[in-house]
N, C-alpha and C positions, 0 to 999 in steps of 0.2 A: 434695605427697606424700600418698598414700592411707594411711589408717589403719583402725582397727576401732572408731571412735567410734560410740556408740549401742548397743554390745553390752556387757553386763555381764561376759561371759566372753570372754577374749581370749588369743591365743597368738601368740608370735613367738619367733624363734630367736636364741640366742647373745648376744653383747655388743650387737649392734644391737637385738635384741629388748628387752634391759634398757633401753637408751636410749629406744626408742620407747614402751615401756609404763610406764616408771618414774614419769614425772610425771603419767600419766593414771590409774593404777590405785591403789586403796587398799591392795591386797596384791599382792605378787609372789611366786610360787613358783618356785624354781630347781630344775631336775630334771637330775641327772647320775647316771644309774643305774649305769654302770660307769666310775668307782666312787665319786666323792666323796659324793653324796647318800646312797648306801647305807652308806658308812662312817660318815657323820654319824649316821644313824639308829641304827646299832649302838651307837655311843658314848652318844648321848643316852638311848636306851632303858635303858642301864645306869647312868644317873645322872651321866654325864660331860658334857663340853662340848668344842666344837671352835672354835678361832679360825681362820677361813679366811684363807689367805695367798695373795696375788696371785702369779702365776707369776714376775713380774719381781723379786719380793722373796724368792724361795725360798732364795737363798744366805745371806741374813742372818737367816732365820727360826730361832728357838730350837728346839733339838731337844726332842722329847718326853722325859719322865722315863725312859721305857723305850724304847730304840732299836728294839725289836722291833715297836713300834706304827707302822704305816705306813698308806698310803692303801688298802691291801688290807683289805676288811672282815673276812676270816677272821683277820687278825692282831689284831683289836680285840674279839673275843668275850669276853675276860677282863679288859677295862679296868675298873678299880675305880671305884665311885661317887666323885664329887668330882674325878676327874682332868680336867685341861684340856689338850688336845692342840693343836698347831699343825699343820695339814695344808695343803700347797700343791698346787694343780693348775691346769693351764692352762685348765680349763673351769669346773667347779662352784665351786671356791674363789674363783677370780678373779671370776666373775659375782656371787657372794654379796657380795664386797667392793665391787664396783661398784654393786650394787643398794642397798647400805646408804646410799649417798650420794644416792639419789633422793627420799627422804622417805617411800617406801612401807614398809609392814610387810613384812619379808622372811622367808619360810619356805623350808626345804629339804625337797623331796619326792622320793620314789622309789616303787617298786612295793610295798615292804614296809609303808609307812605312808600309802599313797595315800588311803584312806578317812578316816583321822584328820586328815591335813593338809587335805583338802578341807573337812571339818567346821569346822576351826579357821579356815580362810580365809573361809568363809561368815560366820562369826560376827564375825571381826575386820574384815571389809570393811564391815559394817553397811549394806548396800545399795549400796555403791560397787563399781566394777569390780574384778574379780580377773584378774590376768594370770599365765599360766603360761609359763615360759621353758625349753624344752628346751635344754640346753647345747650338744649336739652335740660333735664332736671338732674338732681342728685339724690341718690338713695340715702335715707337717714337724716335728711334736713328737717329740723324742728325749729320753726321760727321763734318759738317761745323759750328755747334753750340755747346754750352756747356749746361749742365743741366743733370738731372737724366735720366736714361733709363727706358723704360716701361716694361711691363710684357713679359714673355717668349713667343716666337713664335716658336714652333717646326719646324725644317727645314729639308726638304727632303734630302739635300746633306749631312747633318750630320748623319742622320739615315743610309744613304748608307755607309758612312765612318765607322761608328760604326759597321755596319753589315759586312763589309769587314774584320775588325779586329776580330769580333766574329767568322766568318767562319773559320779563321785560329786557333782559340782557341778551337773549338769544339773537344771533346775528352779529354780535360783537366779535365773535371768533369761535374757535372750536370749544366745545363743552365736554368735560369729562363725563363718563357714564353716571357718576354720582350727581353731578350738577344737572344733567339732562333728565335723569329720573325724578329729581325733585320738581323740576318744571312740569314734567308730565303728570305727576301726582296732583299738583295744584290745578292743572287744566281740567281734570275730571271731578275734583272734589267739590262738595257742597260746603262752603266755608263755615256758615253758621252751624250746620249740623255737626261738622267735625269738631269745632271748638266747644260746642255744648255737650258733645258726647264723649270727648276724650277724657282721660283720667284727670288731667289738670283742670279742665273746664268743669267737670262734675264736682270736683273738690271745692272749687270756688263757688259754684252755684249752691251747693249744700250748705256752705258757710254764710249764705245770704249775699253773695257778691255777683249776682247774675248781671248787674249793670257793667261790671268790669269785663266780663266775657263778651257782652254785647258791643262795648267800645272796641275791644280787640278784634272783633269779627268784621269790622268795617274795612272795606278794601278800597285803596286809592282815594281816600277822602281828604288826604293831607298832602301838602306840597313841602312840608318841613323836611330838611335834610340835616339831621344832627351829626356834626363832625367833631371828633375829639381833638381839641386844641389846648395845649398846656394843661392837660388833665381834666378839661371840662368839655362836655358835649353841648355845643351851641350851634345855631344855624350856620350852615356852610355859606 
């Protein structure tokens, strides 16, 4: 099986990416721009914390203290400091939970905190490899129904988020072709246009959630670095 050994900066997708990079990398950064990682950034920046819940466990997950707090970032802009939420998603939350079992330091990154997360990853890796894992989407997920999720659908918004983080990591060491290409993609992309025009963004906008896409499109506006500690994402 071919890997990205020999490169300090690596990138792979989804659950398979976590499995491939988790035992090789000192730090794993999970990227789910629409919307788990963005939601986590909003909460952690306000002094709160998020317990990522695997999709298969969502029926038994405790409800947040305020039922108006959801995976939608715009619902979280007034979360008080000290609040701890449980958020389930088929992508970012599930991957964070899986990554926590690999032994790597796990961070949650998005466009909003890309530069801050990259700086923390560089320091925490202490010369070891850094792996960035764009979550992607899953075919066949229906948030209103239960059941298994389908296969991975690579998502443009997560490639862009991963690229933003990678662009701030360049210079740390050799980058795999996958990592370098993500950084290159971010360098020429119009972030707002990409997020509004990609499938995930259009779906949210058509459902009346344009504010969530706008929040997710903001680049380097946050200094929050969510780190998974004892199963909870909180400020590093």
